[in-house]
Backbone as ProteinMPNN parsed JSONL, in Angstrom:
{"seq_chain_A": "MRMLDTNTKINDASTLALQALGWALSDEKRAERLLSLTGLTPDVLRGAVSETGTQAAILGFLEAHEPDLIACSVAIDASPEALVAARRELDGGEMEW", "coords_chain_A": {"N_chain_A": [[32.869, 33.636, 25.16], [31.113, 34.127, 27.096], [29.366, 31.63, 27.372], [31.51, 29.823, 28.384], [31.659, 31.022, 30.963], [29.283, 30.529, 32.057], [29.04, 27.595, 31.844], [30.954, 26.955, 33.59], [30.239, 28.083, 35.974], [27.668, 26.39, 36.316], [29.1, 23.901, 36.776], [30.634, 24.248, 39.051], [28.533, 24.67, 40.603], [27.192, 22.112, 40.461], [29.283, 20.895, 41.741], [29.107, 21.4, 44.354], [26.561, 20.624, 44.777], [26.956, 17.942, 44.835], [28.661, 17.673, 46.942], [27.247, 18.402, 49.069], [25.128, 16.415, 48.958], [26.586, 14.3, 49.555], [27.058, 15.013, 52.182], [24.364, 15.102, 53.228], [23.735, 12.321, 52.887], [25.035, 11.085, 54.91], [23.941, 10.91, 57.331], [21.484, 8.802, 58.53], [18.916, 9.073, 59.092], [18.456, 11.761, 58.148], [19.219, 11.35, 55.736], [16.936, 9.695, 54.684], [14.925, 11.452, 55.14], [15.396, 13.44, 53.237], [15.162, 11.927, 50.831], [12.424, 11.491, 51.162], [11.176, 14.036, 51.271], [12.109, 14.982, 48.919], [10.962, 13.253, 47.175], [12.555, 11.286, 45.719], [13.638, 8.388, 45.092], [16.145, 5.683, 46.113], [17.161, 4.303, 43.814], [16.172, 5.987, 41.917], [17.706, 8.558, 42.638], [20.583, 7.5, 42.325], [20.638, 7.228, 39.557], [19.857, 9.654, 38.522], [21.462, 11.681, 39.574], [23.682, 13.177, 38.383], [22.053, 14.948, 37.02], [20.893, 18.314, 36.483], [18.432, 18.939, 37.826], [17.942, 17.513, 39.656], [20.294, 17.677, 41.347], [19.774, 20.25, 42.012], [17.267, 19.993, 43.427], [18.305, 18.716, 45.588], [19.963, 20.676, 46.804], [17.711, 22.347, 47.337], [16.382, 21.021, 49.262], [18.135, 21.253, 51.554], [18.147, 24.083, 51.595], [15.505, 24.569, 52.59], [15.378, 24.013, 55.114], [17.142, 25.407, 57.497], [18.679, 24.929, 59.707], [19.917, 22.625, 58.715], [21.161, 23.55, 56.294], [22.915, 25.339, 57.407], [24.779, 23.596, 59.01], [25.483, 21.658, 56.793], [26.936, 23.609, 55.509], [28.896, 24.547, 56.935], [30.306, 21.738, 57.295], [31.148, 21.34, 54.53], [32.638, 23.284, 54.116], [31.661, 25.517, 52.658], [30.104, 28.703, 52.081], [26.442, 29.307, 53.46], [25.202, 31.065, 51.722], [26.468, 30.37, 49.314], [25.678, 27.825, 48.725], [22.846, 28.275, 48.506], [23.032, 30.068, 46.172], [24.103, 28.356, 44.552], [22.165, 26.384, 44.025], [20.324, 28.007, 42.964], [21.512, 28.712, 40.289], [21.561, 26.072, 39.167], [18.889, 25.482, 38.747], [17.754, 27.664, 37.936], [16.367, 29.996, 39.272], [14.175, 31.192, 41.838], [13.07, 29.587, 44.597], [10.041, 27.626, 44.443], [8.382, 27.168, 46.965]], "CA_chain_A": [[33.262, 33.582, 26.415], [29.947, 33.855, 28.069], [29.112, 30.361, 27.284], [32.386, 29.249, 29.233], [31.397, 31.472, 32.372], [27.895, 29.699, 32.586], [29.239, 26.228, 32.078], [31.994, 26.997, 34.977], [29.184, 28.322, 37.214], [27.042, 25.103, 36.563], [30.244, 23.036, 37.092], [30.866, 24.78, 40.604], [27.18, 24.475, 41.363], [27.353, 20.727, 40.709], [30.361, 20.238, 42.878], [28.682, 21.84, 45.873], [25.474, 19.735, 45.217], [27.536, 16.592, 45.121], [29.006, 17.555, 48.227], [26.016, 18.387, 49.895], [24.676, 15.125, 48.975], [27.401, 13.046, 50.516], [26.749, 15.32, 53.582], [23.211, 14.684, 53.563], [23.382, 10.78, 53.274], [25.758, 10.635, 56.173], [23.047, 10.522, 58.279], [20.426, 8.015, 57.89], [17.588, 10.004, 59.382], [18.657, 13.024, 57.317], [18.906, 10.703, 54.289], [15.459, 9.384, 54.74], [14.167, 12.878, 55.039], [15.902, 13.801, 51.88], [14.191, 11.234, 49.944], [10.919, 11.714, 51.574], [10.569, 15.372, 50.83], [12.296, 15.408, 47.235], [10.201, 12.243, 46.308], [13.371, 10.602, 45.169], [13.947, 6.664, 45.667], [17.468, 5.528, 46.209], [17.412, 4.178, 42.604], [16.208, 7.417, 41.031], [18.685, 9.088, 42.983], [21.5, 7.177, 41.875], [20.417, 7.347, 38.038], [19.648, 11.129, 38.137], [22.37, 12.484, 40.529], [24.162, 14.209, 37.463], [21.217, 15.954, 36.202], [20.779, 19.648, 37.449], [17.157, 19.16, 38.487], [18.136, 16.415, 40.874], [21.171, 18.667, 42.198], [19.001, 21.57, 42.562], [16.512, 19.264, 44.578], [19.32, 18.523, 46.916], [20.18, 21.847, 47.405], [16.608, 23.105, 47.664], [16.161, 20.314, 50.579], [18.859, 22.188, 52.4], [17.694, 25.466, 51.724], [14.132, 24.669, 53.16], [15.808, 23.763, 56.452], [18.157, 26.151, 57.864], [19.759, 24.188, 60.52], [20.603, 21.554, 57.749], [21.757, 24.365, 55.436], [24.187, 25.901, 58.107], [25.507, 22.787, 59.142], [26.101, 21.349, 55.691], [27.714, 24.745, 54.918], [30.204, 24.112, 57.793], [30.786, 20.572, 57.03], [31.623, 21.304, 53.204], [33.618, 24.593, 53.878], [31.101, 26.49, 51.674], [29.061, 29.452, 52.906], [25.122, 28.986, 53.093], [24.908, 31.799, 50.707], [26.985, 29.749, 48.177], [24.55, 26.652, 48.543], [21.559, 28.79, 47.97], [23.275, 30.38, 44.881], [24.37, 27.079, 43.436], [20.546, 25.758, 43.787], [19.719, 28.992, 41.959], [22.113, 28.483, 38.961], [20.956, 24.757, 38.659], [17.55, 25.405, 38.696], [17.596, 28.912, 37.209], [15.687, 30.72, 39.851], [13.616, 31.057, 43.044], [12.322, 28.161, 45.116], [8.575, 27.539, 44.476], [7.588, 26.671, 48.032]], "C_chain_A": [[32.09, 33.603, 27.526], [29.388, 32.459, 28.329], [29.96, 29.38, 28.447], [32.08, 29.655, 30.882], [30.258, 30.671, 32.755], [28.286, 28.3, 32.874], [30.133, 26.143, 33.424], [31.282, 27.205, 36.102], [28.316, 27.056, 37.454], [27.882, 24.094, 37.085], [30.519, 23.205, 38.62], [29.7, 24.558, 41.18], [27.009, 22.81, 41.492], [28.072, 20.245, 41.621], [29.792, 20.41, 44.058], [27.42, 20.703, 46.11], [25.955, 18.587, 45.461], [28.077, 16.376, 46.64], [28.391, 17.53, 49.185], [25.235, 17.336, 50.005], [25.284, 14.254, 49.869], [27.259, 13.744, 51.848], [25.437, 14.701, 54.068], [23.017, 13.094, 53.683], [24.263, 10.31, 54.355], [25.214, 10.258, 57.317], [21.948, 9.987, 58.023], [19.186, 8.768, 58.363], [17.515, 11.185, 58.335], [18.414, 12.535, 55.722], [17.461, 10.29, 53.876], [14.554, 10.321, 54.475], [14.254, 13.593, 53.799], [15.021, 13.129, 50.813], [12.789, 11.28, 49.805], [10.29, 12.933, 51.032], [10.995, 15.614, 49.275], [11.458, 14.296, 46.438], [11.117, 11.392, 45.514], [13.313, 9.2, 45.82], [15.474, 6.681, 45.637], [17.979, 5.329, 44.518], [17.343, 5.311, 41.734], [17.327, 8.137, 41.276], [19.968, 8.891, 42.169], [21.742, 7.303, 40.079], [20.416, 8.877, 37.65], [20.549, 12.032, 39.023], [23.149, 13.697, 39.211], [23.427, 15.117, 36.745], [21.019, 17.154, 37.081], [19.62, 19.713, 38.257], [17.322, 18.397, 39.724], [19.213, 17.291, 41.675], [20.498, 19.767, 42.704], [17.98, 21.268, 43.796], [17.211, 19.043, 45.75], [19.464, 19.612, 47.64], [19.164, 22.602, 48.047], [15.968, 22.262, 49.217], [16.625, 20.99, 51.58], [18.499, 23.385, 52.818], [16.555, 25.53, 52.402], [14.316, 24.409, 54.865], [16.956, 24.325, 56.917], [19.211, 25.564, 58.593], [20.646, 23.019, 59.615], [21.614, 22.317, 56.874], [22.956, 24.926, 56.169], [25.142, 24.611, 58.336], [26.206, 21.937, 58.02], [27.262, 22.366, 55.228], [29.024, 24.478, 55.472], [30.971, 23.107, 57.436], [31.57, 20.575, 55.503], [32.623, 22.502, 53.126], [32.738, 25.48, 52.659], [29.82, 27.272, 52.502], [27.508, 28.849, 52.467], [24.69, 29.791, 51.883], [25.453, 31.171, 49.456], [26.066, 28.634, 47.913], [23.545, 27.147, 47.998], [21.993, 29.328, 46.374], [23.436, 29.347, 43.819], [22.838, 26.598, 43.076], [19.829, 26.783, 42.711], [20.402, 28.889, 40.499], [21.681, 26.927, 38.485], [19.797, 24.811, 38.273], [16.927, 26.81, 37.952], [16.506, 29.921, 37.923], [15.11, 30.523, 41.059], [12.966, 29.924, 43.423], [10.791, 28.631, 44.921], [7.765, 27.294, 45.632], [7.636, 27.658, 49.355]], "O_chain_A": [[32.215, 33.134, 28.657], [28.976, 32.169, 29.452], [29.453, 28.52, 29.168], [32.211, 28.874, 31.825], [30.309, 30.117, 33.853], [27.976, 27.778, 33.944], [29.932, 25.238, 34.235], [31.568, 26.636, 37.155], [28.187, 26.633, 38.603], [27.363, 23.347, 37.914], [30.605, 22.201, 39.328], [29.742, 24.218, 42.362], [26.713, 22.309, 42.577], [27.712, 19.295, 42.317], [29.966, 19.522, 44.893], [27.232, 20.068, 47.147], [25.414, 18.006, 46.401], [28.0, 15.364, 47.336], [28.681, 16.847, 50.167], [24.603, 17.184, 51.05], [24.729, 13.595, 50.749], [27.353, 12.959, 52.792], [25.349, 13.964, 55.05], [22.219, 12.634, 54.5], [24.206, 9.125, 54.685], [25.709, 9.514, 58.163], [21.231, 10.605, 57.236], [18.413, 8.958, 57.424], [16.456, 11.44, 57.761], [17.743, 13.055, 54.83], [16.968, 10.589, 52.788], [13.566, 10.171, 53.755], [13.328, 14.268, 53.348], [14.279, 13.752, 50.054], [12.101, 11.168, 48.791], [9.192, 12.972, 50.475], [10.328, 16.321, 48.519], [11.282, 14.398, 45.224], [10.596, 10.731, 44.616], [12.957, 9.011, 46.984], [16.043, 7.659, 45.152], [18.9, 5.973, 44.013], [18.232, 5.614, 40.938], [18.035, 8.436, 40.315], [20.44, 9.784, 41.464], [22.827, 7.439, 39.514], [20.914, 9.274, 36.596], [20.215, 13.213, 39.112], [23.045, 14.92, 39.309], [23.916, 15.947, 35.978], [20.979, 17.028, 38.305], [19.623, 20.398, 39.28], [16.779, 18.76, 40.767], [18.841, 17.603, 42.806], [20.706, 20.166, 43.85], [17.838, 21.953, 44.808], [16.69, 19.188, 46.856], [19.208, 19.686, 48.842], [19.373, 23.342, 49.008], [15.262, 22.819, 50.058], [15.883, 21.384, 52.48], [18.475, 23.793, 53.979], [16.395, 26.616, 52.959], [13.422, 24.624, 55.683], [17.953, 23.632, 56.717], [20.399, 25.619, 58.275], [21.8, 22.663, 59.851], [22.749, 21.873, 56.697], [24.014, 24.985, 55.543], [26.262, 24.64, 57.825], [27.351, 21.525, 58.204], [28.306, 22.003, 54.686], [30.041, 24.24, 54.82], [32.171, 23.286, 57.229], [32.543, 19.837, 55.347], [33.346, 22.653, 52.141], [33.385, 26.068, 51.793], [28.942, 26.795, 53.221], [27.309, 28.142, 51.479], [23.9, 29.3, 51.077], [24.833, 31.473, 48.436], [25.668, 28.536, 46.752], [23.156, 26.611, 46.961], [21.279, 28.982, 45.433], [23.077, 29.377, 42.641], [22.451, 26.478, 41.913], [19.004, 26.466, 41.853], [19.637, 29.017, 39.543], [21.492, 26.76, 37.28], [19.541, 24.104, 37.299], [15.784, 26.902, 37.505], [15.807, 30.619, 37.188], [15.536, 29.489, 41.572], [12.309, 29.282, 42.603], [10.389, 29.764, 45.183], [6.547, 27.192, 45.485], [6.999, 27.366, 50.367]]}, "name": "protein", "num_of_chains": 1, "seq": "MRMLDTNTKINDASTLALQALGWALSDEKRAERLLSLTGLTPDVLRGAVSETGTQAAILGFLEAHEPDLIACSVAIDASPEALVAARRELDGGEMEW"}
């Protein structure tokens, strides 16, 4: 049963990360900043979007800039705390910056 709970949390966190990515990519300047700060390229992002590390990086990008974190949370109807918790769930801990 414990594994099911963990898988459910990861799936929920992944869903939030993908919603956040859609929001981040909806603005060209923000999308460019996301790629620049995460070190991702459009091709790498396409190929790795389903990986938890990539999803954690997307949420970490938002977490590092509070105005984006708050704006995204409003846009996707999730609390900022839920986005931070999702990033922690996906990468297993605290941000290192």
